[in-house]
N, C-alpha and C positions, 0 to 999 in steps of 0.2 A: 924534495921528494925524489925517490928513485924512479927510474924509467926514462924513456926518451920523450921527445916532445910530440910524438905521433899519438896523442891521446885526446879523447873527448872527456871533459870533466863536468859533471852535473852536481850541483848543490841542492839539497832539499832546503826550502826556504827557512824552516825552523832551525836547521843546522847552521845555516849562514848567519842567522840572528844571534847565535851563540858566540860569534867571533867579535872581538873588540873593534876591528877596523875592516869591514867587508870590502871597502874600496881598495885598500892595500892588499887584501887577500887576492882579489881578482887581478890586480896589477902584477902581483908576484906570480900567480898561477899562469898568466899569459906567457910567461917566460919558458914554461915547460909543458904547456898544453896547446893543442891546435885549436880546439873549440871549447868554450866554457859558457855555462848558463845555469838557470835556476828552474827547478820544477816544484810544483806544489799542488795540493788539492784546493787551495784557496782560489777565489775568483781572480781573473787576469788583472783587474785593476789593483788588487792588493799587492801582487808581485811587482807590477809596473810602478806603483807608488813607492814601494820600498827600494827598488833599484834606482829610481830617479833621485830619491832623497839621499841615497848613499853614493851617487855618481858611478853606478855600476853599468858598464856597457857589456851586454851579454850577446852571445851569438844565437841563443835560442832560449825559449821559455815555454812553460807548459800550456799556456793559453787556456782555452775553455775545457780541455780534456783533463783526465786524471793523470796521476804520475806514471802509472804503468804504460798507458797509451803514449804519453809524452816521451818516455825513455825509449820505447820501441820506435817511435817516429824519428827521434834523434839518431838512433843507431842506423836506421834506413837512409837518413839524409846525409850523415857525416861519416865518411869512410876513414877510420883510423885504426891503428893496431889495438889500442886499449880503450875501454869505456869504463870510467870510474865514477861511482855514485857516492857522494859524501852525505851521510845521513846522521840522524840524531837518536835513533832508537831501533829496537828489534824489528818493528814493522818495516822500517826502511831497509834493514838487512835482508829480510824475507823478500821484499819487493825486488831488490837487486838480484837476488838469486833467481827469482821468477822470470825476470827479463834478460838474464844472462849478462849482467854488468858486474864488475868487481865492486865490492862494498868496502867503504872505509869510514869508521866512526869519526865524527868531527874532532873529537879529542885526539885521536891518533893522527889524523891529518894535520892538526894544528902543531902537534909535537914534532912531526917529521919535517914540516915546512917552516917551523919557527914562527907560527902565527900566534897571536895572543887571544886566549879564550876570554870572553867578556868578564866572567867571574874572577879570573886572575887579574885582570886590569882593575876591577873594583877593589880587590884585596890590596893591590899595590897602592891605590889611592888612599885607602884607609890607613895603611902603614905610614904613608907620607904625612897624613894628618896627625898621626900620633907623635911623630918626630917633632912636629912644630907646636907642641903643647906650651912651650915657654914664651910664645909670642904674646905681646900685651893685648 
């Protein structure tokens, strides 16, 4: 991705779920982000369970508040040049504009950073299965 490492990066939970390897995505993003985390309207335990299951170490999460309040709190707490919110839909884009964060659709972020979108990984698995039709 373009830009320096002086950036705070927030993933909407549903956008993160669209990626084939969330753990690898976070590891990669740490190389060019100062702070990284997950925000969601879902209860804290849902985000915590997901990040633990996928071995994601985050610098912040939304906790019991909504996404807008979480993004505003993150911006107050972490002083970086850029604040980028990776989301999955038009509502996320509108939210980013509302709280003065840059918005990036998860598909565009994946393309720019060479991350694999889960549906692409599924397609590749199906293609691999088709190649092996001749197995006994």
